[in-house]
C-alpha positions in Angstrom: 2.8 76.7 27.4 4.0 73.1 27.9 1.6 70.4 27.2 1.2 66.8 28.5 1.4 64.5 25.5 -0.3 61.1 25.6 -0.1 58.5 22.9 -3.0 56.0 22.9 -2.4 52.7 21.2 -5.5 50.9 19.8 -6.8 48.8 17.0 -10.2 48.1 15.4 -10.6 44.4 16.3 -14.2 44.9 17.2 -15.3 48.3 18.4 -14.5 48.2 22.1 -10.8 49.1 22.0 -11.4 52.2 19.8 -14.4 53.2 22.0 -12.2 53.2 25.1 -9.5 55.2 23.3 -12.0 57.8 22.2 -13.6 57.9 25.7 -10.2 58.6 27.3 -9.5 61.4 24.8 -13.0 62.9 25.4 -12.4 62.8 29.2 -9.0 64.4 29.0 -10.6 67.3 27.0 -13.5 67.6 29.4 -11.3 67.8 32.4 -8.1 69.5 31.1 -9.0 71.1 27.8 -6.0 72.0 25.7 -3.4 71.4 28.4 -3.5 67.6 27.6 -2.8 66.6 24.0 -4.1 63.1 23.2 -3.0 61.3 20.0 -4.9 58.1 19.1 -3.1 55.7 16.8 -4.6 52.5 15.3 -1.2 51.1 15.6 -1.8 47.6 14.2 -3.6 48.7 11.0 -1.3 51.6 10.2 2.1 50.1 11.1 2.3 47.1 8.7 0.5 45.0 6.1 0.8 41.9 8.2 -0.9 43.5 11.1 -3.6 45.0 8.9 -4.4 41.7 7.3 -4.7 40.2 10.8 -7.2 42.9 11.9 -9.3 42.4 8.8 -9.2 38.6 9.3 -10.3 39.0 12.9 -13.3 41.0 11.9 -14.2 38.7 9.0 -14.2 35.7 11.3 -16.4 37.5 13.8 -19.0 38.1 11.1 -19.0 34.7 9.4 -17.5 32.0 11.7 -16.9 32.8 15.3 -15.8 29.3 16.1 -12.6 29.8 14.0 -11.5 32.3 16.6 -10.2 29.5 18.8 -7.6 28.8 16.1 -7.0 32.5 15.4 -6.6 33.2 19.1 -3.9 30.5 19.5 -2.0 32.0 16.5 -2.1 35.6 17.9 -0.8 34.4 21.2 2.4 33.8 19.4 3.0 37.5 19.3 3.8 37.4 23.0 7.0 35.6 22.0 7.8 37.8 18.9 7.4 40.9 21.0 9.1 39.7 24.1 11.7 42.5 24.1 10.8 44.7 21.2 8.2 45.3 18.4 8.4 42.9 15.5 5.8 43.8 12.8 5.3 47.5 12.3 8.4 48.6 14.2 9.3 51.3 11.7 6.0 53.1 12.0 5.9 52.9 15.8 9.5 54.3 16.0 8.6 57.2 13.7 5.5 58.1 15.8 7.6 58.0 19.0 10.3 60.2 17.6 8.0 62.7 16.1 5.4 63.0 18.9 7.6 62.3 21.9 4.8 61.3 24.3 5.1 61.6 28.0 2.7 58.7 28.5 2.1 55.7 26.2 -1.3 54.3 27.0 -2.4 50.9 25.5 -6.1 49.8 25.3 -5.4 46.7 23.1 -3.9 43.4 24.0 -1.5 43.2 21.1 0.0 46.7 21.9 1.8 46.1 25.2 4.6 43.6 25.1 7.6 45.1 23.4 5.9 48.4 22.8 6.7 49.8 26.3 10.4 48.7 26.4 10.8 50.2 22.9 9.3 53.5 24.0 11.7 53.7 26.9 14.7 52.8 24.7 13.8 55.5 22.1 12.7 58.3 24.5 14.7 57.4 27.6 13.3 55.7 30.7 13.2 58.9 32.6 11.1 60.7 29.8 8.1 58.4 29.4 5.6 56.4 31.4 3.6 53.4 30.2 0.1 52.2 31.1 -2.5 49.6 30.1 -6.2 49.5 30.4 -7.5 45.9 30.0 -11.2 45.6 29.5 -11.6 41.9 30.2 -14.1 40.9 32.9 -12.3 37.8 34.1 -9.3 35.6 33.6 -8.5 32.2 32.1 -8.6 31.0 28.5 -9.2 34.0 26.3 -7.2 36.4 28.5 -4.3 37.1 26.1 -0.8 36.8 27.4 -0.2 39.9 25.2 -1.8 42.0 27.8 1.0 41.2 30.2 4.0 43.5 30.0 5.6 43.3 33.4 7.5 46.6 33.0 4.2 48.6 32.8 4.0 51.5 35.2 0.3 51.2 35.7 -2.1 48.3 34.8 -5.8 49.0 35.0 -8.4 46.3 35.1 -12.2 46.4 34.8 -12.9 44.0 37.7 -11.1 42.6 40.7 -11.3 39.2 39.2 -9.4 40.3 36.1 -6.9 42.2 38.2 -6.1 39.2 40.3 -5.5 37.1 37.1 -3.2 39.8 35.7 -1.1 39.8 38.9 -1.0 36.0 38.7 0.4 36.3 35.1 3.1 38.7 36.0 1.9 42.2 36.6 3.4 43.7 39.8 0.7 43.9 42.4 1.6 47.5 43.4 1.0 48.7 39.8 -2.4 46.9 39.3 -5.6 48.9 39.9 -9.3 48.2 39.4 -11.1 51.2 37.9 -14.3 50.2 36.1 -15.6 50.8 32.6 -13.9 53.8 31.0 -17.1 55.0 29.4 -17.4 58.3 27.5 -18.6 61.4 29.4 -22.0 61.5 27.7 -22.8 58.1 29.1 -22.6 59.6 32.6 -24.4 62.8 31.7 -27.3 61.6 29.5 -29.2 59.7 32.1 -33.0 59.5 31.4 -35.6 60.0 34.0 -38.7 57.8 33.9 -40.6 60.6 32.1 -37.7 61.0 29.6 -37.6 57.3 28.9 -41.3 57.3 28.0 -40.8 60.3 25.7 -37.7 58.8 24.1 -39.5 55.5 23.4 -42.7 57.0 21.9 -41.5 60.2 20.2 -38.0 59.3 19.1 -38.3 55.6 18.4 -42.0 55.3 17.6 -42.5 52.5 20.1 -44.9 51.9 22.9 -44.1 52.7 26.5 -45.8 49.7 28.0 -44.3 46.9 25.9 -41.4 44.6 26.8 -38.5 46.1 24.8 -35.7 43.8 23.5 -32.5 45.5 22.2 -30.9 43.5 19.4 -27.3 44.8 19.3 -24.3 44.1 17.1 -20.7 45.2 17.0 -19.4 48.0 14.7 -18.7 45.5 11.9 -22.4 44.4 11.8 -22.2 40.7 12.6 -25.7 39.7 13.6 -28.4 37.0 13.9 -31.3 39.5 13.9 -33.7 37.5 11.7 -33.6 34.4 13.9 -34.1 36.5 17.0 -36.9 38.6 15.4 -38.8 35.4 14.5 -38.9 34.5 18.2 -40.1 38.0 19.2 -42.8 38.1 16.5 -44.7 35.4 18.3 -45.4 37.9 21.1 -46.0 41.0 19.0 -48.9 42.1 21.2 -46.5 42.4 24.2 -43.0 42.7 22.8 -41.2 45.2 20.7 -37.6 45.6 19.5 -34.8 48.1 19.0 -32.4 46.8 16.3 -29.0 48.3 15.3 -26.9 47.1 12.4 -23.4 48.6 12.9 -21.8 49.5 9.6 -23.5 46.6 7.8 -25.6 48.4 5.1 -26.9 45.1 3.7 -28.3 44.1 7.1 -30.0 47.5 7.5 -31.6 47.3 4.0 -32.8 43.7 4.7 -34.3 44.7 8.1 -36.1 47.6 6.6 -37.7 45.2 4.1 -38.5 42.8 6.9 -40.2 45.5 9.0 -42.3 46.6 6.0 -43.7 43.1 5.7 -44.5 42.7 9.5 -46.7 45.6 10.3 -48.0 43.8 13.4 -44.6 44.1 15.1 -43.2 47.4 16.6 -39.6 47.7 15.6 -37.1 50.6 15.5 -34.1 50.0 13.2 -30.9 52.0 13.1 -27.5 51.5 11.4 -24.4 52.5 13.3 -25.7 53.9 16.6 -24.1 56.7 18.6 -26.8 56.5 21.3 -26.5 52.9 22.5 -26.5 54.3 26.1 -30.0 55.7 25.5 -31.3 52.5 23.8 -30.1 50.5 26.8 -32.0 52.8 29.3 -35.3 52.1 27.6 -34.8 48.3 27.0 -35.8 45.4 29.3 -33.1 43.1 27.8 -30.2 43.2 25.3 -29.1 40.3 23.1 -25.4 40.7 22.3 -22.2 38.8 21.9 -19.7 39.1 24.7 -18.1 42.3 23.7 -16.8 44.0 26.8 -17.9 47.6 26.0 -21.5 46.8 25.2 -21.8 44.4 28.2 -20.3 47.0 30.5 -22.8 49.6 29.3 -25.6 47.2 29.8 -24.6 46.6 33.4 -24.2 50.3 34.0 -27.6 51.0 32.6 -29.3 48.1 34.3 -30.2 46.2 31.1 -30.0 42.4 31.6 -27.9 40.6 29.0 -28.9 37.6 26.9 -25.6 36.3 25.4 -25.6 35.6 21.6 -23.6 32.4 21.2 -24.7 31.6 17.6 -21.7 29.9 15.9 -19.9 29.6 19.3 -18.2 32.0 21.7 -14.9 33.5 20.8 -12.1 33.1 23.5 -12.2 36.7 24.4 -16.0 36.7 24.7 -15.9 33.7 26.9 -14.3 35.8 29.7 -17.3 38.1 29.6 -19.7 35.3 29.5 -18.0 33.5 32.4 -18.2 36.6 34.6 -21.9 37.1 34.0 -22.7 33.4 34.1 -20.9 32.9 37.5 -22.2 36.2 39.0 -25.7 36.4 37.7 -26.5 33.1 35.8 -27.1 35.2 32.7 -28.7 33.2 29.9 -26.9 32.2 26.7 -28.6 31.2 23.5 -27.0 29.3 20.6 -30.0 29.2 18.2 -33.3 30.9 17.4 -35.1 28.0 19.0 -33.3 28.6 22.3 -34.0 32.3 22.2 -37.7 31.6 21.5 -37.9 29.3 24.5 -36.3 31.9 26.7 -38.8 34.6 25.6 -41.7 32.2 25.9 -40.7 31.5 29.5 -40.3 35.2 30.4 -43.7 36.1 28.8 -45.5 33.2 30.4 -43.9 33.8 33.8 -42.8 37.4 34.3 -41.4 36.5 37.7 -38.6 34.5 35.9 -37.6 37.7 34.1 -37.8 39.7 37.3 -35.5 37.2 39.1 -33.0 37.2 36.2 -32.9 41.0 36.3 -32.4 41.1 40.1 -29.4 38.7 39.8 -28.0 40.8 37.1 -28.2 44.0 39.1 -26.3 42.5 42.0 -23.2 42.7 39.8 -23.4 46.5 39.4 -20.9 48.8 40.9 -20.8 52.6 41.2 -17.7 54.5 40.0 -16.4 58.0 39.8 -15.4 58.0 36.1 -12.9 60.9 36.6 -10.6 59.0 39.0 -8.9 56.9 36.4 -8.4 59.9 34.1 -6.8 61.9 36.8 -4.5 59.0 37.7 -3.3 58.5 34.2 -2.8 62.2 33.6 -0.8 62.4 36.8 1.3 59.5 35.7 2.2 61.2 32.5 2.8 64.5 34.2 5.5 62.9 36.4 7.5 63.3 33.3 6.0 66.4 31.6 5.8 68.6 34.7 3.1 70.7 33.1 1.0 73.1 35.1 -2.4 71.6 34.7 -5.7 73.2 35.6 -8.3 70.6 36.5 -11.9 71.5 35.5 -15.0 70.2 37.3 -17.1 67.7 35.4 -19.5 68.8 34.2 -19.0 72.6 34.8 -21.6 73.8 37.2 -23.4 72.2 40.1 -23.0 68.4 39.8 -22.5 65.8 42.5 -21.4 62.4 41.3 -23.8 59.7 42.1 -26.9 61.8 41.6 -28.7 60.9 38.4 -28.8 63.9 36.0 -32.0 64.0 34.1 -31.4 65.2 30.5 -33.3 65.4 27.3 -30.5 64.9 24.6 -33.2 64.1 22.0 -35.0 67.4 22.4 
């Protein structure tokens, strides 16, 4: 039986790119099972030492000195010139993958894996034998929207918002190839929707928290960059009314230190977790999330109606500024640059609950509903223009399910 082969190009600069790559693979399996073969490649890390050093440097800067990303971003923009017609660093590995796997669709979810990569795929495989597509997760355009996203020969360019789509067209993407298709969130995020009763059970029985308290979710990226102790100091002042969910990513030191902090503050209710696979559940039981401007976390927060407080400690990275700008312009979402600013915000919300209610209402106006299967079907169809495979589309999920109706579930049972 012939299969449709899709090569997904990603890199672990932060966790969002990999999350979207994995979500795409999960969706393909849910909808098409073994008829669609998805191969995910962390192309930057695996293809060359230079690229690997760059990825590690990106993640190190995010942890210790976000302000340095302005310089780093300007440097990385130079790749748009190096990869104008072909792939510079890591070319040998990419060519080997193309020749061995022979994908029908090359699908990029990372800014540095578009320019040069698509023309190279067509040269190696033949223009009639491969299609190329990009999913760009940025919320808006301007400084921080990498020119590396823009490969004008792309067959399909997918943006998260209309604002970002318009900017991509302005920068050179053909309008007839540019679409707006939402968040590309994993299937479980659309299935594991907690009812009010489920939320109470999840808070009390799984997290050990109280159902009636104001719950603040202190998030971090997968690499564990955080300012949790400064934020917890502000919440501690309202221990009788406020509680926290805290995740640490893959930062074991942060986890160990937070466990020690909690042991010495028994008056404050606090759930602590390392790397979390259930962020979508934490968001559903939280009244606000404090996070940097990572696109994946912010998109999930919007989807699950959890207002965002932007963590700008140490400055905002250029890519994060696009997210911050979208939520600032659309909802006047708050930004805090220090523990004192966060404390002042929490003090206001606790003293005047109507202020929080107004902030939440503004935030919710930005929400949009989406059928998460549309973009998957479109990308599969694009690749199948070449493959010509006989694909059998399955319903999602199997059984009686109407999109748009919340499905109550108890994944924690």
